[in-house]
GUMAR-381883 format. One line per 2 residues: their letters; for each residue x, y, z of C-alpha. Coordinates in nm, 2 decimals. Example, Ala and Ser with C-alpha at 12.3 -4.5 7.8 and 13.67 -1.06 7.14 Angstrom:
BEGIN
as	1.23:-0.45:0.78; 1.37:-0.11:0.71 .
This chain:
BEGIN
me	-5.41:-0.32:9.61; -5.05:-0.26:9.65 .
gd	-4.98:-0.49:9.36; -5.20:-0.29:9.14 .
cq	-5.03:0.06:9.22; -4.69:-0.11:9.17 .
vt	-4.82:-0.21:8.80; -4.97:0.12:8.73 .
lf	-4.63:0.29:8.84; -4.42:0.06:8.62 .
aa	-4.64:0.11:8.31; -4.62:0.52:8.39 .
vd	-4.24:0.49:8.42; -4.25:0.26:8.10 .
ae	-4.45:0.51:7.91; -4.23:0.80:8.02 .
sk	-3.92:0.64:7.92; -4.06:0.53:7.57 .
kl	-4.15:0.92:7.53; -3.81:1.05:7.64 .
sr	-3.64:0.78:7.42; -3.86:0.92:7.13 .
ka	-3.75:1.26:7.19; -3.38:1.19:7.21 .
ak	-3.43:1.02:6.85; -3.60:1.30:6.71 .
rg	-3.32:1.54:6.87; -3.05:1.28:6.71 .
ak	-3.21:1.28:6.36; -3.24:1.66:6.36 .
lt	-2.89:1.68:6.49; -2.77:1.43:6.21 .
ma	-2.96:1.65:5.94; -2.80:1.96:6.06 .
vw	-2.45:1.80:6.03; -2.51:1.68:5.70 .
af	-2.65:2.01:5.58; -2.34:2.20:5.72 .
al	-2.09:1.98:5.55; -2.28:2.03:5.23 .
fl	-2.28:2.39:5.28; -1.89:2.35:5.33 .
aa	-1.84:2.14:5.04; -2.05:2.39:4.82 .
aa	-1.83:2.71:4.95; -1.52:2.52:4.89 .
aa	-1.63:2.44:4.52; -1.72:2.80:4.48 .
aa	-1.40:2.93:4.59; -1.21:2.69:4.37 .
aa	-1.41:2.81:4.07; -1.35:3.17:4.18 .
af	-1.00:3.11:4.22; -0.96:2.95:3.89 .
li	-1.14:3.22:3.71; -0.94:3.49:3.86 .
fn	-0.58:3.29:3.77; -0.72:3.26:3.39 .
mh	-0.80:3.61:3.37; -0.46:3.70:3.51 .
tk	-0.27:3.45:3.26; -0.47:3.52:2.93 .
kp	-0.38:3.80:2.70; -0.62:4.08:2.69 .
gr	-0.86:4.09:2.40; -0.93:3.73:2.37 .
dd	-1.24:3.53:2.41; -1.32:3.25:2.68 .
gs	-1.15:2.94:2.57; -0.96:3.09:2.31 .
fd	-0.63:3.08:2.49; -0.56:2.70:2.44 .
ih	-0.67:2.71:2.06; -0.43:3.00:1.97 .
ht	-0.17:2.85:2.15; -0.21:2.52:1.96 .
lr	-0.24:2.69:1.64; 0.08:2.90:1.72 .
ql	0.27:2.56:1.80; 0.16:2.40:1.46 .
sq	0.27:2.72:1.26; 0.60:2.71:1.44 .
ra	0.64:2.34:1.35; 0.55:2.40:1.00 .
da	0.79:2.68:0.98; 1.09:2.43:1.04 .
ir	1.25:2.33:0.71; 1.19:1.96:0.61 .
aa	1.44:1.77:0.43; 1.32:1.69:0.09 .
ih	1.46:1.63:-0.27; 1.30:1.59:-0.59 .
lt	1.46:1.50:-0.91; 1.41:1.48:-1.26 .
gq	1.56:1.20:-1.50; 1.68:1.15:-1.84 .
yn	1.89:0.93:-2.05; 2.25:0.89:-2.07 .
pn	2.45:0.64:-2.25; 2.73:0.67:-2.02 .
fa	2.50:0.52:-1.73; 2.48:0.17:-1.81 .
ns	2.19:0.05:-1.57; 2.06:0.38:-1.41 .
vq	1.88:0.70:-1.50; 2.08:0.99:-1.52 .
wm	1.92:1.22:-1.22; 1.95:1.59:-1.22 .
dq	1.87:1.83:-0.93; 1.91:2.16:-1.11 .
vd	1.62:2.12:-1.39; 1.26:2.22:-1.31 .
ps	1.07:2.09:-1.11; 1.37:1.93:-0.94 .
hs	1.45:2.09:-0.59; 1.63:2.01:-0.27 .
qg	1.64:2.14:0.11; 1.71:2.05:0.46 .
gl	2.04:1.87:0.38; 1.93:1.60:0.14 .
el	2.11:1.63:-0.18; 2.25:1.48:-0.50 .
kd	2.60:1.32:-0.52; 2.73:1.08:-0.79 .
nq	2.39:1.02:-0.93; 2.27:0.92:-0.56 .
ii	2.08:1.07:-0.28; 2.25:1.12:0.06 .
ip	2.04:1.11:0.36; 2.16:1.38:0.59 .
et	2.02:1.29:0.95; 1.87:0.95:1.10 .
gl	1.47:0.91:1.09; 1.18:0.81:0.89 .
yf	1.20:0.90:0.53; 0.95:0.85:0.24 .
vy	1.15:0.72:-0.08; 0.96:0.71:-0.41 .
sq	1.07:0.68:-0.77; 0.90:0.63:-1.11 .
vs	1.04:0.57:-1.46; 0.81:0.61:-1.77 .
fr	0.89:0.43:-2.12; 0.76:0.44:-2.47 .
vs	0.68:0.08:-2.53; 0.62:-0.09:-2.86 .
cr	0.56:-0.46:-2.94; 0.47:-0.64:-3.24 .
ld	0.21:-0.93:-3.28; 0.41:-1.19:-3.49 .
hd	0.20:-1.40:-3.69; 0.34:-1.76:-3.79 .
dd	0.09:-1.98:-3.95; 0.23:-2.30:-3.84 .
aa	0.30:-2.16:-3.45; -0.05:-2.03:-3.47 .
aa	-0.22:-2.37:-3.57; -0.05:-2.52:-3.29 .
tg	-0.03:-2.29:-3.00; -0.18:-1.96:-3.14 .
pa	0.01:-1.64:-3.23; 0.33:-1.58:-3.06 .
ts	0.36:-1.25:-2.90; 0.67:-1.05:-2.81 .
mv	0.66:-0.91:-2.47; 0.85:-0.63:-2.27 .
hl	0.95:-0.66:-1.92; 0.99:-0.34:-1.74 .
th	1.19:-0.33:-1.43; 1.31:-0.06:-1.16 .
rv	1.48:-0.10:-0.84; 1.56:0.14:-0.57 .
rr	1.89:0.02:-0.34; 2.05:0.13:-0.04 .
ws	2.39:0.14:0.10; 2.45:0.19:0.44 .
ss	2.73:0.17:0.70; 2.48:-0.04:0.90 .
fg	2.50:-0.33:0.70; 2.87:-0.41:0.78 .
nd	3.00:-0.44:0.43; 3.05:-0.25:0.11 .
ey	2.74:-0.36:-0.07; 2.38:-0.23:-0.18 .
rt	2.06:-0.37:-0.09; 1.76:-0.35:-0.28 .
il	1.47:-0.17:-0.07; 1.24:-0.13:-0.34 .
hs	1.17:-0.33:-0.67; 0.88:-0.32:-0.93 .
vr	0.86:-0.55:-1.24; 0.60:-0.49:-1.51 .
ta	0.52:-0.67:-1.83; 0.38:-0.46:-2.12 .
cq	0.27:-0.54:-2.47; 0.11:-0.33:-2.75 .
kt	-0.02:-0.55:-3.01; -0.08:-0.42:-3.38 .
ad	-0.29:-0.60:-3.63; -0.13:-0.70:-3.98 .
ge	-0.11:-0.45:-4.22; -0.10:-0.14:-3.95 .
qe	0.21:0.06:-3.90; 0.36:-0.08:-3.57 .
gg	0.25:0.16:-3.27; 0.40:0.27:-2.93 .
wy	0.26:0.36:-2.62; 0.37:0.45:-2.27 .
sa	0.39:0.27:-1.95; 0.53:0.38:-1.62 .
vy	0.68:0.19:-1.32; 0.62:0.35:-0.97 .
vg	0.78:0.23:-0.62; 0.77:0.39:-0.29 .
av	0.76:0.33:0.08; 0.87:0.48:0.41 .
fn	1.22:0.35:0.59; 1.41:0.43:0.88 .
ln	1.75:0.55:0.72; 2.07:0.65:0.91 .
rg	2.28:0.94:0.84; 2.52:0.90:0.55 .
dr	2.30:0.63:0.39; 2.34:0.63:0.01 .
lk	2.01:0.57:-0.24; 2.06:0.48:-0.60 .
tv	1.82:0.35:-0.89; 1.88:0.05:-1.11 .
te	1.69:0.04:-1.44; 1.78:-0.21:-1.70 .
km	1.73:-0.29:-2.08; 1.46:-0.04:-2.17 .
lp	1.68:0.30:-2.08; 1.70:0.40:-2.45 .
nl	1.33:0.41:-2.44; 1.29:0.60:-2.13 .
ee	1.03:0.91:-2.15; 1.20:1.25:-2.04 .
ea	0.89:1.46:-2.05; 0.84:1.64:-1.72 .
gk	0.65:1.47:-1.45; 0.72:1.11:-1.59 .
tf	1.06:1.02:-1.48; 1.16:1.12:-1.12 .
fg	1.34:1.03:-0.79; 1.28:1.18:-0.45 .
vf	1.30:1.14:-0.07; 1.14:1.37:0.21 .
al	1.16:1.35:0.59; 0.84:1.25:0.78 .
């Protein structure tokens, strides 16, 4: 009888203990949820405060009369405009044939559409570089070319008709103190073979052919650029826009 009472007592105590444990677990879960909710509230409040502070700061720093988001755009456009207003070094020369120049076009900077600015200048038929930097160098020469197709019956029977060819060449050469010696080095060079054939009985005809060169170079202050054109100079085409030499800073 006594043993049965003890078992009943232990069972009652165990049930009460489990009941208290479940209540404690529920209270702990509620407490944890409350802590998380409070933390989320604080985070949201901090984010809202930061957003409000940024908005107030932005309103004070932006000038009146501008729409939202326009400050950065106007600032960027103003910077680009100021950069565009800066004078860029550039020169564009027009060429003509001069028998006193043995192997070069005579370049002119006072004939339309020639122009120069930013320190680039023409001196002794050469372009002088004012400051070290990247430059685009370009040049074109145009010629009146005429070739005749010579008919030789014997030659034609063996190898076909002989054709007279014309070779057009144009170079831009650079002098620089960085080379360590007093010499010019070729930086641009183009060769073109051209021929205008004419049939028997027809008057020998002519045509125009242009040789163009251009590329970007890292040039030094005081460098000199000149052109070299061989053989065909008397046939140079001097019409505006056909023969030119120029440099502009990048």
